[in-house]
C-alpha distance (Angstrom), angle and dihedral (degrees) to the residues before:
residue distance angle dihedral
M1 . . .
L2 3.77 . .
S3 3.76 120.8 .
L4 3.77 109.8 -114.1
K5 3.77 118.0 -108.9
K6 3.77 129.5 -162.6
N7 3.80 96.5 -122.2
Y8 3.80 138.8 12.0
Y9 3.80 120.6 -155.4
L10 3.80 114.2 -152.9
I11 3.80 114.1 -167.5
I12 3.80 112.4 -156.7
E13 3.78 130.7 177.9
N14 3.79 99.9 -166.7
I15 3.79 127.5 31.8
K16 3.81 91.7 -152.1
D17 3.81 91.6 63.3
F18 3.80 93.8 53.8
D19 3.80 125.1 72.5
I20 3.79 108.6 -153.7
S21 3.80 92.1 -166.9
T22 3.84 89.7 75.1
I23 3.82 89.3 71.6
K24 3.79 110.0 89.7
K25 3.82 104.0 165.6
R26 3.78 120.5 81.7
N27 3.81 128.2 -136.3
K28 3.81 94.4 8.4
F29 3.79 102.8 88.3
T30 3.78 131.8 74.1
I31 3.79 119.0 -173.5
I32 3.78 115.7 -152.7
Y33 3.79 109.7 -159.9
R34 3.79 109.4 -151.6
N35 3.79 114.9 -178.6
F36 3.79 118.9 -176.2
G37 3.79 106.9 -158.6
K38 3.81 97.7 -52.9
E39 3.77 113.2 123.1
E40 3.79 112.6 -127.7
D41 3.77 122.5 -161.9
H42 3.82 106.1 -99.5
S43 3.79 92.5 -145.7
E44 3.82 90.4 56.0
L45 3.80 90.5 47.3
T46 3.80 89.8 50.9
R47 3.83 91.1 50.7
F48 3.81 90.2 48.2
R49 3.81 89.9 49.6
K50 3.82 90.9 51.3
R51 3.81 91.5 50.1
C52 3.81 88.8 51.7
K53 3.78 90.3 51.7
L54 3.81 92.0 49.8
K55 3.81 90.5 53.0
S56 3.84 93.1 44.7
I57 3.80 92.3 -114.0
K58 3.79 117.7 146.4
F59 3.79 114.1 -125.8
I60 3.80 118.9 -154.1
V61 3.80 127.6 -178.5
A62 3.80 120.8 -143.7
N63 3.82 121.7 -127.3
D64 3.81 96.1 -28.9
F65 3.79 111.6 103.8
R66 3.82 95.3 177.4
L67 3.78 93.0 52.1
A68 3.82 91.0 46.5
V69 3.81 91.0 54.4
K70 3.80 93.2 42.7
L71 3.82 92.4 52.2
R72 3.82 92.1 40.6
S73 3.77 88.9 -127.1
D74 3.78 123.0 -174.2
G75 3.77 92.5 -117.0
I76 3.75 150.2 -34.4
Y77 3.80 131.8 -93.1
L78 3.80 118.1 -143.6
S79 3.78 113.6 -157.2
A80 3.78 120.9 -140.7
H81 3.80 89.5 -101.4
N82 3.81 93.9 54.6
L83 3.80 101.6 91.4
M84 3.81 103.4 146.8
F85 3.78 98.8 66.5
K86 3.81 123.0 118.5
A87 3.77 115.1 -155.4
L88 3.80 101.9 -163.8
Y89 3.79 94.3 97.4
L90 3.81 92.0 48.8
K91 3.79 91.6 54.2
K92 3.80 88.2 60.2
L93 3.82 89.7 51.8
R94 3.81 89.8 49.9
F95 3.79 91.5 -121.3
E96 3.77 117.8 162.8
I97 3.79 108.5 -125.2
I98 3.79 117.6 -148.1
G99 3.78 124.0 178.5
S100 3.76 138.0 -176.6
A101 3.77 130.9 -136.7
H102 3.78 140.8 177.1
N103 3.80 101.5 -162.0
I104 3.83 144.3 11.9
N105 3.83 94.4 -84.5
E106 3.78 91.5 55.2
I107 3.82 90.4 47.1
Y108 3.83 89.1 57.2
K109 3.81 90.7 49.2
K110 3.79 92.6 49.6
R111 3.80 91.3 49.5
R112 3.81 89.1 53.0
Q113 3.79 89.1 50.8
G114 3.80 89.0 58.6
C115 3.81 99.4 -108.8
E116 3.78 112.9 170.4
R117 3.82 92.4 -164.2
I118 3.81 127.5 25.1
L119 3.80 121.5 -159.2
L120 3.80 106.4 -144.1
S121 3.77 114.3 -155.5
K122 3.14 135.6 -127.5
L123 3.78 113.9 25.5
F124 3.80 96.5 159.2
S125 3.78 135.1 16.8
V126 3.81 113.5 -72.7
S127 3.77 127.1 -145.7
Y128 3.81 97.9 -134.0
K129 3.83 96.1 60.1
K130 3.79 109.6 32.4
K131 3.81 96.9 179.8
S132 3.79 98.3 41.3
K133 3.79 118.7 113.7
F134 3.78 122.2 -104.4
L135 3.79 131.0 -171.9
E136 3.80 107.4 -131.6
I137 3.79 121.6 -155.0
N138 3.82 101.4 -72.3
K139 3.80 95.6 52.5
F140 3.80 91.7 44.8
N141 3.81 90.8 50.7
N142 3.82 89.3 52.1
Y143 3.82 90.1 52.8
I144 3.79 93.1 48.6
L145 3.80 91.5 56.9
K146 3.80 88.4 65.6
Y147 3.83 98.0 30.8
P148 3.82 109.8 35.7
E149 3.82 92.4 177.9
L150 3.84 92.2 71.3
V151 3.80 121.4 118.5
P152 3.83 120.9 -168.7
L153 3.81 118.8 -118.2
G154 3.77 134.0 171.1
G155 3.76 135.5 58.0
I156 3.81 93.7 22.5
K157 3.78 106.9 146.6
S158 3.78 135.9 163.4
T159 3.82 88.2 -99.6
N160 3.82 94.6 59.4
L161 3.81 101.3 34.6
N162 3.80 91.2 109.0
K163 3.82 90.4 60.6
L164 3.80 88.0 66.3
K165 3.81 88.3 76.6
L166 3.80 85.9 77.4
V167 3.81 94.6 52.3
K168 3.80 112.2 97.5
S169 3.80 94.3 -145.2
D170 3.80 120.4 105.5
S171 3.83 91.2 -139.0
F172 3.78 143.5 27.7
A173 3.80 138.1 -161.3
I174 3.80 130.1 -132.5
L175 3.80 127.3 -162.2
S176 3.80 117.7 154.4
E177 3.80 97.9 32.3
I178 3.82 89.7 56.3
K179 3.81 88.6 57.6
K180 3.80 93.3 50.0
K181 3.83 106.6 36.7
P182 3.81 111.5 2.7
A183 3.81 98.2 161.3
K184 3.79 93.7 47.8
I185 3.80 95.5 50.7
I186 3.82 95.4 42.0
S187 3.80 91.5 51.4
R188 3.81 88.6 59.0
L189 3.80 95.0 51.9
């Protein structure tokens, strides 16, 4: 059994690959829509956004301010590579600002950008970069003592969900497992 968290961040790259009807709980999920260069139909995105609103799921757009405003999203996600963004205007729009980081320097930059939550990558080992460094639970818990806005991301799979009981964060984010087995992972949350 998984320990319950306050919020789950699901990072998706294509709305067609994700079935929103699998989400049963209200006010716990945030979908971060991250589109890399592929043009999505704006009418389909608008319908997806409305379905999220009906199910009380926050919808956040990554790195595209115009699209976020057009879809009336709940916020914007700033990737670790997005360093030139100024958040003052978004505060007036009451957008939630979420960022991502890989190290302490990027955490500082995201805090200066006004990010309310920062997804810190990689918590566990990931399959796409075997030799890349990852934090593990103890190091992440040390970071969260100083930066309480951190959310773990990376390497979270259905096989290691129970380890998240040891993480001192009230949320976590999932990317690759949502692409592979969305229904299986959501049923466990």
